[in-house]
C-alpha positions, 0 to 999 in steps of 0.5 A: 181423260188420261189413263192415269186418272182412271188408275188413280180413281181405282187405286185411291181409297174411298173417302169416308163420310164426306160433307155435302156441299154448302157453299157454291161459287162460280168455279169452286164448290165448298163442302165443309164439316159442321163448325168450319166457316170460311171468312167473307172473302174466301170463296170469291178468292178461290173462284178468282184464283181458279179463273186467273190460273185457268186464263194463265194456262189458256184454259176455260175455268170449270163451271156448272157440274165441272166445278172443283169441289173443295172438301174442308174437313176436321183436322183430327180425323182428316186422314182417316176420312180421305185418301191423302197420305198421312205425311201429306197435309192435304191432297187433290185429285180428280177435280177435288181438293181435300184439306184440314184448313182453308183456303189452300191454293196449292191444291187448286193448282193441282186441280187446274193442271189435271187438264195436262195430265200427271207427269213426274212429281218434280213437275206436278209439285213444282208447278203447284209451288210456282203458282200457289200464291203467298197466302199468309207466308211472309218474308223470312231469311230462310236458308235456300234448299240444297236438294239437287234436281237429279235427286228428284227426277225418279220420285213418283209422288209428292210424299217422296218429295216431302221426305227429301225436302224437295218442294222448294227445289221443284218450285225453283226449277219450274220457275226457272224453266218457265222464265227461260222457255215460256209457259206454253213450252213448259206446259207442253213439256208437262203434258208430254211427260208421263207419270213414270217417265224415265230420265232418258224420256224426259231428256228427249222431251226437253230437247223437243220442247226447249231445244236443250238437254235435261242435263244442260237445263239442270246445270244452268239452273244449279250453276246460277244458284237459286237467286231468291226465295219462294215468295220472290219466285211465286207468280202472285197472280191474285196478289198483284191483281188486287185493288190498288191503294192510291198515294202521291209517292211521298206518304200513304196512310191506310187504316181499317178494321179487320175481321173474318166476316168482312167481304174482302177478308180471306181465311182462316188459314192454317195458322188461324189468321186472315189476310186482305190483299192490296197493291201499291206502286212505288214510283221511286226506289229508295228507303221508306219508313213503314209504321204499323199500328194495330190493337193485336200483336198478330197484326202486321203488314207485308210487301212483296215486289210483283216481279219475279226474283227482282227485289225482296219482300219485307214484313213489318209487325206491330211490335217492330214498327216503325222500320226503315226499309229499302223498296224497289220501284214498281208494283208491290203486293201489300197484304194486311194480316190479322187474327181470325178469331176477333175483330182488330184495328190495323193501320199502315203508314208508308213514307218516303225518306228524303232524298228521293230516288236513292237506289235500294 
């Protein structure tokens, strides 16, 4: 284990009054404060995420005594009881995550990536943003980040990235490097960069692993612009491996109850909501009418293409239904959203608009 892990173990303040583990998965152990209960599918979701991400990184997922510990703590005293910086919503180090809400796959990415060490914050947080999944986030017309990569190179902590709004840029640059050079080369670079690596040192590693300079890599990334938002860039490892809803390509109808205690329901997320993950394949691109029926205003359905930066997602809420939207052909993540505090009924109908085959 790298020296930096030992340094972190010594430097980090001791966590105070942490709960004992009370849920045990194959790869993740949950230690939750009294009164905090995960939904029926949350532990399986975290286990599956760790397994999928480990496989993506060519690692064996942790088992037995090596399982990650997920500390889910009451929000009011969260920072007093952990080593997480007050400006950080959560943190992870040395095989454990500390968070006032659950689940949160961003911190689990950090736990898995510890195997490769701790490079500069640009890469640590960039990798977590690129692979954290969609959770309850939905498609929004958000402005693209104007933070430059050069502004992030010298930052050594995630908190410093938070202060300058650098997370979107870090994630976008990571996605760009992986798309351009491949994940294996990216992870070799990640492992080679030290936590206090100089810009010259990073440049040398870029030339060795990518065959291009750091400056040229940044120029290509920034000249092309960030062509898509975070949801389109995300790897969507679980979202796009979720059970598929079969249909004939003309009309899909799906209806169910939605409650936190159900085995396939994940949450409660930080906004006290739950999600069920499915996939759907759009055989022909074109306009589709999406109708959402629910008995709570928080019910909604979101679709996100399973490609990287090739098509935009859409969210249809109960109160904005029905909507006619352009859907690209191919596999999509389809997520059903609802509140965590009561059982609701949610239905979705997707109908292709004639004539078929129209390009979105």
